[in-house]
N, CA, C and O atoms as CSV, one atom per row, in Angstrom:
chain,resi,resn,atom,element,x,y,z
A,1,UNK,N,N,5.724,-16.286,-15.141
A,1,UNK,CA,C,5.187,-16.622,-13.856
A,1,UNK,C,C,6.079,-16.107,-12.732
A,1,UNK,O,O,5.569,-15.661,-11.704
A,2,UNK,N,N,7.393,-16.158,-12.903
A,2,UNK,CA,C,8.287,-15.688,-11.853
A,2,UNK,C,C,8.188,-14.193,-11.629
A,2,UNK,O,O,8.542,-13.709,-10.554
A,3,UNK,N,N,7.710,-13.446,-12.625
A,3,UNK,CA,C,7.614,-12.005,-12.453
A,3,UNK,C,C,6.570,-11.617,-11.404
A,3,UNK,O,O,6.545,-10.471,-10.957
A,4,UNK,N,N,5.712,-12.554,-11.009
A,4,UNK,CA,C,4.774,-12.285,-9.928
A,4,UNK,C,C,5.470,-12.231,-8.566
A,4,UNK,O,O,4.995,-11.564,-7.647
A,5,UNK,N,N,6.600,-12.939,-8.443
A,5,UNK,CA,C,7.272,-13.066,-7.159
A,5,UNK,C,C,8.603,-12.319,-7.090
A,5,UNK,O,O,9.063,-11.996,-5.995
A,6,UNK,N,N,9.236,-12.035,-8.244
A,6,UNK,CA,C,10.548,-11.411,-8.271
A,6,UNK,C,C,10.524,-10.186,-9.168
A,6,UNK,O,O,9.737,-10.101,-10.110
A,7,UNK,N,N,11.397,-9.242,-8.859
A,7,UNK,CA,C,11.561,-8.072,-9.707
A,7,UNK,C,C,12.671,-8.357,-10.706
A,7,UNK,O,O,13.846,-8.414,-10.343
A,8,UNK,N,N,12.294,-8.535,-11.958
A,8,UNK,CA,C,13.256,-8.784,-13.024
A,8,UNK,C,C,13.150,-7.607,-13.972
A,8,UNK,O,O,12.197,-7.496,-14.743
A,9,UNK,N,N,14.139,-6.732,-13.907
A,9,UNK,CA,C,14.064,-5.503,-14.688
A,9,UNK,C,C,15.320,-5.317,-15.522
A,9,UNK,O,O,16.386,-5.853,-15.216
A,10,UNK,N,N,15.162,-4.551,-16.571
A,10,UNK,CA,C,16.302,-4.083,-17.354
A,10,UNK,C,C,16.882,-5.110,-18.291
A,10,UNK,O,O,16.559,-6.295,-18.208
A,11,UNK,N,N,17.749,-4.652,-19.195
A,11,UNK,CA,C,18.351,-5.552,-20.180
A,11,UNK,C,C,19.419,-6.467,-19.594
A,11,UNK,O,O,19.817,-7.431,-20.247
A,12,UNK,N,N,19.896,-6.190,-18.374
A,12,UNK,CA,C,20.939,-7.033,-17.788
A,12,UNK,C,C,20.369,-8.184,-16.972
A,12,UNK,O,O,21.119,-8.968,-16.391
A,13,UNK,N,N,19.059,-8.287,-16.927
A,13,UNK,CA,C,18.448,-9.387,-16.177
A,13,UNK,C,C,18.780,-10.715,-16.847
A,13,UNK,O,O,18.708,-10.829,-18.071
A,14,UNK,N,N,19.140,-11.714,-16.054
A,14,UNK,CA,C,19.488,-13.015,-16.658
A,14,UNK,C,C,18.263,-13.669,-17.284
A,14,UNK,O,O,17.157,-13.594,-16.750
A,15,UNK,N,N,18.481,-14.307,-18.417
A,15,UNK,CA,C,17.372,-15.013,-19.053
A,15,UNK,C,C,17.245,-16.391,-18.418
A,15,UNK,O,O,18.246,-17.002,-18.046
A,16,UNK,N,N,16.035,-16.872,-18.297
A,16,UNK,CA,C,15.794,-18.182,-17.725
A,16,UNK,C,C,16.088,-19.253,-18.767
A,16,UNK,O,O,15.765,-19.089,-19.944
A,17,UNK,N,N,16.689,-20.330,-18.339
A,17,UNK,CA,C,16.995,-21.431,-19.237
A,17,UNK,C,C,15.738,-22.258,-19.427
A,17,UNK,O,O,15.156,-22.731,-18.450
A,18,UNK,N,N,15.308,-22.441,-20.670
A,18,UNK,CA,C,14.092,-23.231,-20.875
A,18,UNK,C,C,14.343,-24.712,-20.613
A,18,UNK,O,O,15.409,-25.241,-20.928
A,19,UNK,N,N,13.367,-25.354,-20.046
A,19,UNK,CA,C,13.489,-26.779,-19.771
A,19,UNK,C,C,12.126,-27.360,-19.473
A,19,UNK,O,O,11.158,-26.632,-19.255
A,20,UNK,N,N,12.062,-28.669,-19.466
A,20,UNK,CA,C,10.819,-29.367,-19.171
A,20,UNK,C,C,11.080,-30.421,-18.109
A,20,UNK,O,O,12.225,-30.791,-17.850
A,21,UNK,N,N,10.006,-30.899,-17.499
A,21,UNK,CA,C,10.108,-31.947,-16.494
A,21,UNK,C,C,9.402,-33.203,-16.989
A,21,UNK,O,O,8.334,-33.131,-17.597
A,22,UNK,N,N,10.007,-34.345,-16.723
A,22,UNK,CA,C,9.381,-35.631,-17.000
A,22,UNK,C,C,8.467,-35.948,-15.809
A,22,UNK,O,O,8.942,-36.149,-14.691
A,23,UNK,N,N,7.169,-35.991,-16.057
A,23,UNK,CA,C,6.200,-36.146,-14.971
A,23,UNK,C,C,6.372,-37.473,-14.227
A,23,UNK,O,O,6.169,-37.527,-13.014
A,24,UNK,N,N,6.735,-38.521,-14.925
A,24,UNK,CA,C,6.916,-39.826,-14.271
A,24,UNK,C,C,8.084,-39.784,-13.292
A,24,UNK,O,O,7.986,-40.320,-12.188
A,25,UNK,N,N,9.193,-39.150,-13.688
A,25,UNK,CA,C,10.340,-39.067,-12.791
A,25,UNK,C,C,10.080,-38.123,-11.623
A,25,UNK,O,O,10.575,-38.357,-10.521
A,26,UNK,N,N,9.318,-37.067,-11.847
A,26,UNK,CA,C,8.952,-36.173,-10.747
A,26,UNK,C,C,8.099,-36.938,-9.737
A,26,UNK,O,O,8.302,-36.819,-8.529
A,27,UNK,N,N,7.154,-37.714,-10.233
A,27,UNK,CA,C,6.333,-38.536,-9.344
A,27,UNK,C,C,7.154,-39.557,-8.575
A,27,UNK,O,O,6.928,-39.775,-7.385
A,28,UNK,N,N,8.109,-40.183,-9.258
A,28,UNK,CA,C,8.988,-41.139,-8.588
A,28,UNK,C,C,9.824,-40.447,-7.518
A,28,UNK,O,O,10.065,-41.013,-6.452
A,29,UNK,N,N,10.262,-39.239,-7.798
A,29,UNK,CA,C,11.029,-38.468,-6.826
A,29,UNK,C,C,10.201,-38.180,-5.576
A,29,UNK,O,O,10.694,-38.321,-4.457
A,30,UNK,N,N,8.963,-37.783,-5.763
A,30,UNK,CA,C,8.082,-37.503,-4.627
A,30,UNK,C,C,7.799,-38.787,-3.842
A,30,UNK,O,O,7.826,-38.780,-2.611
A,31,UNK,N,N,7.531,-39.870,-4.539
A,31,UNK,CA,C,7.281,-41.145,-3.857
A,31,UNK,C,C,8.503,-41.612,-3.071
A,31,UNK,O,O,8.366,-42.161,-1.978
A,32,UNK,N,N,9.680,-41.399,-3.616
A,32,UNK,CA,C,10.913,-41.761,-2.917
A,32,UNK,C,C,11.043,-40.972,-1.620
A,32,UNK,O,O,11.386,-41.537,-0.581
A,33,UNK,N,N,10.773,-39.672,-1.674
A,33,UNK,CA,C,10.857,-38.836,-0.475
A,33,UNK,C,C,9.829,-39.258,0.566
A,33,UNK,O,O,10.149,-39.345,1.752
A,34,UNK,N,N,8.603,-39.520,0.140
A,34,UNK,CA,C,7.546,-39.913,1.069
A,34,UNK,C,C,7.865,-41.267,1.703
A,34,UNK,O,O,7.708,-41.443,2.912
A,35,UNK,N,N,8.306,-42.209,0.897
A,35,UNK,CA,C,8.607,-43.548,1.404
A,35,UNK,C,C,9.763,-43.519,2.395
A,35,UNK,O,O,9.696,-44.165,3.441
A,36,UNK,N,N,10.821,-42.779,2.077
A,36,UNK,CA,C,11.964,-42.735,2.992
A,36,UNK,C,C,11.597,-42.033,4.294
A,36,UNK,O,O,12.074,-42.432,5.357
A,37,UNK,N,N,10.762,-40.999,4.237
A,37,UNK,CA,C,10.314,-40.329,5.459
A,37,UNK,C,C,9.437,-41.265,6.294
A,37,UNK,O,O,9.541,-41.288,7.520
A,38,UNK,N,N,8.583,-42.027,5.635
A,38,UNK,CA,C,7.723,-42.987,6.344
A,38,UNK,C,C,8.573,-44.032,7.070
A,38,UNK,O,O,8.329,-44.333,8.238
A,39,UNK,N,N,9.561,-44.577,6.382
A,39,UNK,CA,C,10.426,-45.591,6.993
A,39,UNK,C,C,11.188,-44.991,8.169
A,39,UNK,O,O,11.311,-45.622,9.218
A,40,UNK,N,N,11.704,-43.764,7.995
A,40,UNK,CA,C,12.442,-43.117,9.080
A,40,UNK,C,C,11.548,-42.896,10.302
A,40,UNK,O,O,11.985,-43.102,11.434
A,41,UNK,N,N,10.311,-42.481,10.081
A,41,UNK,CA,C,9.396,-42.288,11.205
A,41,UNK,C,C,9.038,-43.614,11.880
A,41,UNK,O,O,8.921,-43.674,13.104
A,42,UNK,N,N,8.867,-44.663,11.097
A,42,UNK,CA,C,8.584,-45.977,11.680
A,42,UNK,C,C,9.758,-46.454,12.539
A,42,UNK,O,O,9.563,-47.036,13.606
A,43,UNK,N,N,10.971,-46.201,12.063
A,43,UNK,CA,C,12.146,-46.598,12.845
A,43,UNK,C,C,12.304,-45.737,14.093
A,43,UNK,O,O,12.824,-46.212,15.103
A,44,UNK,N,N,11.868,-44.491,14.043
A,44,UNK,CA,C,11.886,-43.645,15.238
A,44,UNK,C,C,10.927,-44.174,16.295
A,44,UNK,O,O,11.231,-44.139,17.488
A,45,UNK,N,N,9.766,-44.666,15.861
A,45,UNK,CA,C,8.811,-45.266,16.800
A,45,UNK,C,C,9.418,-46.535,17.402
A,45,UNK,O,O,9.294,-46.776,18.603
A,46,UNK,N,N,10.073,-47.343,16.568
A,46,UNK,CA,C,10.716,-48.566,17.071
A,46,UNK,C,C,11.817,-48.220,18.057
A,46,UNK,O,O,12.026,-48.944,19.031
A,47,UNK,N,N,12.522,-47.125,17.820
A,47,UNK,CA,C,13.588,-46.715,18.736
A,47,UNK,C,C,13.009,-46.338,20.092
A,47,UNK,O,O,13.589,-46.657,21.130
A,48,UNK,N,N,11.875,-45.664,20.084
A,48,UNK,CA,C,11.247,-45.271,21.351
A,48,UNK,C,C,10.783,-46.490,22.138
A,48,UNK,O,O,10.810,-46.488,23.369
A,49,UNK,N,N,10.360,-47.526,21.430
A,49,UNK,CA,C,9.844,-48.732,22.080
A,49,UNK,C,C,10.910,-49.781,22.367
A,49,UNK,O,O,10.600,-50.817,22.954
A,50,UNK,N,N,12.155,-49.541,21.969
A,50,UNK,CA,C,13.183,-50.570,22.108
A,50,UNK,C,C,13.574,-50.761,23.579
A,50,UNK,O,O,13.656,-49.799,24.342
A,51,UNK,N,N,13.809,-52.006,23.956
A,51,UNK,CA,C,14.097,-52.295,25.364
A,51,UNK,C,C,15.539,-51.991,25.786
A,51,UNK,O,O,15.800,-51.772,26.968
A,52,UNK,N,N,16.472,-51.976,24.836
A,52,UNK,CA,C,17.875,-51.755,25.200
A,52,UNK,C,C,18.429,-50.542,24.459
A,52,UNK,O,O,17.954,-50.198,23.377
A,53,UNK,N,N,19.437,-49.895,25.045
A,53,UNK,CA,C,20.051,-48.738,24.377
A,53,UNK,C,C,20.705,-49.094,23.032
A,53,UNK,O,O,20.719,-48.275,22.113
A,54,UNK,N,N,21.239,-50.302,22.921
A,54,UNK,CA,C,21.873,-50.707,21.662
A,54,UNK,C,C,20.845,-50.798,20.537
A,54,UNK,O,O,21.095,-50.326,19.427
A,55,UNK,N,N,19.705,-51.394,20.815
A,55,UNK,CA,C,18.650,-51.472,19.796
A,55,UNK,C,C,18.095,-50.088,19.475
A,55,UNK,O,O,17.728,-49.810,18.333
A,56,UNK,N,N,18.035,-49.228,20.478
A,56,UNK,CA,C,17.558,-47.855,20.246
A,56,UNK,C,C,18.492,-47.115,19.298
A,56,UNK,O,O,18.040,-46.462,18.358
A,57,UNK,N,N,19.803,-47.217,19.547
A,57,UNK,CA,C,20.787,-46.564,18.667
A,57,UNK,C,C,20.752,-47.146,17.260
A,57,UNK,O,O,20.870,-46.418,16.275
A,58,UNK,N,N,20.590,-48.454,17.173
A,58,UNK,CA,C,20.532,-49.096,15.853
A,58,UNK,C,C,19.321,-48.616,15.066
A,58,UNK,O,O,19.431,-48.345,13.870
A,59,UNK,N,N,18.175,-48.508,15.717
A,59,UNK,CA,C,16.966,-48.042,15.028
A,59,UNK,C,C,17.097,-46.585,14.612
A,59,UNK,O,O,16.687,-46.214,13.512
A,60,UNK,N,N,17.670,-45.749,15.488
A,60,UNK,CA,C,17.869,-44.341,15.131
A,60,UNK,C,C,18.868,-44.181,13.993
A,60,UNK,O,O,18.679,-43.340,13.114
A,61,UNK,N,N,19.928,-44.981,14.002
A,61,UNK,CA,C,20.920,-44.927,12.918
A,61,UNK,C,C,20.302,-45.375,11.602
A,61,UNK,O,O,20.520,-44.747,10.566
A,62,UNK,N,N,19.542,-46.446,11.636
A,62,UNK,CA,C,18.882,-46.923,10.416
A,62,UNK,C,C,17.876,-45.900,9.903
A,62,UNK,O,O,17.764,-45.701,8.693
A,63,UNK,N,N,17.152,-45.256,10.794
A,63,UNK,CA,C,16.211,-44.220,10.385
A,63,UNK,C,C,16.901,-43.015,9.774
A,63,UNK,O,O,16.436,-42.463,8.777
A,64,UNK,N,N,18.011,-42.608,10.374
A,64,UNK,CA,C,18.767,-41.482,9.824
A,64,UNK,C,C,19.326,-41.808,8.447
A,64,UNK,O,O,19.300,-40.970,7.546
A,65,UNK,N,N,19.830,-43.024,8.288
A,65,UNK,CA,C,20.339,-43.440,6.979
A,65,UNK,C,C,19.220,-43.521,5.950
A,65,UNK,O,O,19.404,-43.136,4.795
A,66,UNK,N,N,18.069,-44.017,6.365
A,66,UNK,CA,C,16.933,-44.101,5.457
A,66,UNK,C,C,16.527,-42.722,4.956
A,66,UNK,O,O,16.328,-42.525,3.757
A,67,UNK,N,N,16.406,-41.779,5.865
A,67,UNK,CA,C,15.997,-40.436,5.467
A,67,UNK,C,C,17.075,-39.753,4.632
A,67,UNK,O,O,16.767,-39.108,3.630
A,68,UNK,N,N,18.334,-39.889,5.038
A,68,UNK,CA,C,19.422,-39.250,4.299
A,68,UNK,C,C,19.571,-39.781,2.889
A,68,UNK,O,O,19.673,-39.006,1.938
A,69,UNK,N,N,19.584,-41.093,2.747
A,69,UNK,CA,C,19.720,-41.690,1.420
A,69,UNK,C,C,18.463,-41.430,0.589
A,69,UNK,O,O,18.548,-41.264,-0.628
A,70,UNK,N,N,17.303,-41.393,1.236
A,70,UNK,CA,C,16.069,-41.104,0.514
A,70,UNK,C,C,16.049,-39.693,-0.057
A,70,UNK,O,O,15.635,-39.486,-1.197
A,71,UNK,N,N,16.494,-38.728,0.732
A,71,UNK,CA,C,16.560,-37.345,0.238
A,71,UNK,C,C,17.601,-37.228,-0.862
A,71,UNK,O,O,17.390,-36.517,-1.844
A,72,UNK,N,N,18.723,-37.920,-0.707
A,72,UNK,CA,C,19.768,-37.917,-1.744
A,72,UNK,C,C,19.217,-38.503,-3.044
A,72,UNK,O,O,19.424,-37.931,-4.114
A,73,UNK,N,N,18.527,-39.623,-2.961
A,73,UNK,CA,C,17.965,-40.264,-4.152
A,73,UNK,C,C,16.883,-39.389,-4.782
A,73,UNK,O,O,16.814,-39.266,-6.005
A,74,UNK,N,N,16.036,-38.780,-3.942
A,74,UNK,CA,C,14.991,-37.898,-4.449
A,74,UNK,C,C,15.595,-36.738,-5.232
A,74,UNK,O,O,15.088,-36.360,-6.288
A,75,UNK,N,N,16.680,-36.180,-4.708
A,75,UNK,CA,C,17.340,-35.061,-5.371
A,75,UNK,C,C,17.846,-35.458,-6.757
A,75,UNK,O,O,17.630,-34.733,-7.728
A,76,UNK,N,N,18.516,-36.601,-6.853
A,76,UNK,CA,C,19.067,-36.993,-8.141
A,76,UNK,C,C,18.001,-37.467,-9.120
A,76,UNK,O,O,18.151,-37.284,-10.328
A,77,UNK,N,N,16.941,-38.064,-8.628
A,77,UNK,CA,C,15.831,-38.403,-9.524
A,77,UNK,C,C,15.209,-37.123,-10.067
A,77,UNK,O,O,14.856,-37.044,-11.244
A,78,UNK,N,N,15.076,-36.122,-9.201
A,78,UNK,CA,C,14.570,-34.824,-9.647
A,78,UNK,C,C,15.476,-34.165,-10.670
A,78,UNK,O,O,15.001,-33.528,-11.610
A,79,UNK,N,N,16.787,-34.319,-10.489
A,79,UNK,CA,C,17.719,-33.771,-11.477
A,79,UNK,C,C,17.578,-34.482,-12.822
A,79,UNK,O,O,17.671,-33.847,-13.872
A,80,UNK,N,N,17.356,-35.779,-12.795
A,80,UNK,CA,C,17.150,-36.523,-14.032
A,80,UNK,C,C,15.817,-36.168,-14.681
A,80,UNK,O,O,15.665,-36.282,-15.897
A,81,UNK,N,N,14.850,-35.739,-13.872
A,81,UNK,CA,C,13.531,-35.389,-14.403
A,81,UNK,C,C,13.562,-34.083,-15.186
A,81,UNK,O,O,12.718,-33.870,-16.057
A,82,UNK,N,N,14.515,-33.207,-14.895
A,82,UNK,CA,C,14.571,-31.904,-15.564
A,82,UNK,C,C,15.380,-32.030,-16.850
A,82,UNK,O,O,16.569,-32.348,-16.817
A,83,UNK,N,N,14.737,-31.782,-17.965
A,83,UNK,CA,C,15.379,-31.872,-19.273
A,83,UNK,C,C,15.747,-30.466,-19.747
A,83,UNK,O,O,14.874,-29.649,-20.037
A,84,UNK,N,N,17.035,-30.200,-19.822
A,84,UNK,CA,C,17.503,-28.907,-20.299
A,84,UNK,C,C,17.531,-28.878,-21.811
A,84,UNK,O,O,17.301,-29.889,-22.475
A,85,UNK,N,N,17.816,-27.707,-22.341
A,85,UNK,CA,C,17.905,-27.562,-23.789
A,85,UNK,C,C,19.271,-28.009,-24.311
A,85,UNK,O,O,19.585,-27.799,-25.482
A,86,UNK,N,N,20.072,-28.616,-23.462
A,86,UNK,CA,C,21.385,-29.120,-23.849
A,86,UNK,C,C,21.575,-30.498,-23.225
A,86,UNK,O,O,20.820,-30.902,-22.341
A,87,UNK,N,N,22.580,-31.205,-23.691
A,87,UNK,CA,C,22.835,-32.540,-23.173
A,87,UNK,C,C,23.563,-32.449,-21.834
A,87,UNK,O,O,24.533,-31.704,-21.697
A,88,UNK,N,N,23.089,-33.207,-20.855
A,88,UNK,CA,C,23.679,-33.247,-19.522
A,88,UNK,C,C,24.000,-34.693,-19.199
A,88,UNK,O,O,23.195,-35.586,-19.463
A,89,UNK,N,N,25.185,-34.929,-18.623
A,89,UNK,CA,C,25.541,-36.286,-18.221
A,89,UNK,C,C,26.111,-36.247,-16.809
A,89,UNK,O,O,26.650,-35.228,-16.375
A,90,UNK,N,N,25.990,-37.352,-16.103
A,90,UNK,CA,C,26.462,-37.461,-14.731
A,90,UNK,C,C,27.434,-38.626,-14.632
A,90,UNK,O,O,27.172,-39.704,-15.165
A,91,UNK,N,N,28.540,-38.415,-13.961
A,91,UNK,CA,C,29.511,-39.470,-13.739
A,91,UNK,C,C,28.994,-40.382,-12.616
A,91,UNK,O,O,28.705,-39.913,-11.515
A,92,UNK,N,N,28.884,-41.650,-12.894
A,92,UNK,CA,C,28.292,-42.573,-11.914
A,92,UNK,C,C,29.125,-42.671,-10.643
A,92,UNK,O,O,28.570,-42.728,-9.546
A,93,UNK,N,N,30.434,-42.692,-10.772
A,93,UNK,CA,C,31.304,-42.809,-9.594
A,93,UNK,C,C,31.195,-41.614,-8.671
A,93,UNK,O,O,31.022,-41.772,-7.463
A,94,UNK,N,N,31.293,-40.431,-9.229
A,94,UNK,CA,C,31.202,-39.215,-8.411
A,94,UNK,C,C,29.806,-39.071,-7.827
A,94,UNK,O,O,29.648,-38.642,-6.684
A,95,UNK,N,N,28.794,-39.429,-8.608
A,95,UNK,CA,C,27.423,-39.350,-8.094
A,95,UNK,C,C,27.236,-40.324,-6.935
A,95,UNK,O,O,26.595,-39.981,-5.942
A,96,UNK,N,N,27.777,-41.513,-7.044
A,96,UNK,CA,C,27.673,-42.498,-5.948
A,96,UNK,C,C,28.436,-42.020,-4.716
A,96,UNK,O,O,27.985,-42.224,-3.588
A,97,UNK,N,N,29.580,-41.389,-4.923
A,97,UNK,CA,C,30.352,-40.883,-3.789
A,97,UNK,C,C,29.668,-39.691,-3.109
A,97,UNK,O,O,29.937,-39.407,-1.942
A,98,UNK,N,N,28.797,-39.004,-3.823
A,98,UNK,CA,C,28.153,-37.827,-3.232
A,98,UNK,C,C,27.157,-38.185,-2.139
A,98,UNK,O,O,26.656,-37.290,-1.458
A,99,UNK,N,N,26.855,-39.458,-1.951
A,99,UNK,CA,C,25.967,-39.861,-0.866
A,99,UNK,C,C,26.692,-39.784,0.484
A,99,UNK,O,O,26.040,-39.722,1.527
A,100,UNK,N,N,28.001,-39.787,0.479
A,100,UNK,CA,C,28.758,-39.797,1.730
A,100,UNK,C,C,28.553,-38.552,2.593
A,100,UNK,O,O,28.363,-38.696,3.801
A,101,UNK,N,N,28.582,-37.360,2.047
A,101,UNK,CA,C,28.379,-36.182,2.933
A,101,UNK,C,C,27.009,-36.187,3.541
A,101,UNK,O,O,26.668,-35.283,4.303
């Protein structure tokens, strides 16, 4: 399928790693992204309607955190959904710390 979009020629072309996706985890990943975007947009509306600058900043900060953590969670759920032909493991501590950037 990729040969429709990319030129893969010659014997030095890299071979694609075979893998499968878990449909339930892919669906959960999409739902996580949609839900976090919805919450962020709702908080943006609340920020626009807020009577004080402090409440406006709080709503914008909460919305930014919602979207950021939602995209982070969606990414890792998607990574768990992809099953490679080899065993893959993730360190919980480092994975939890990766939400900081």
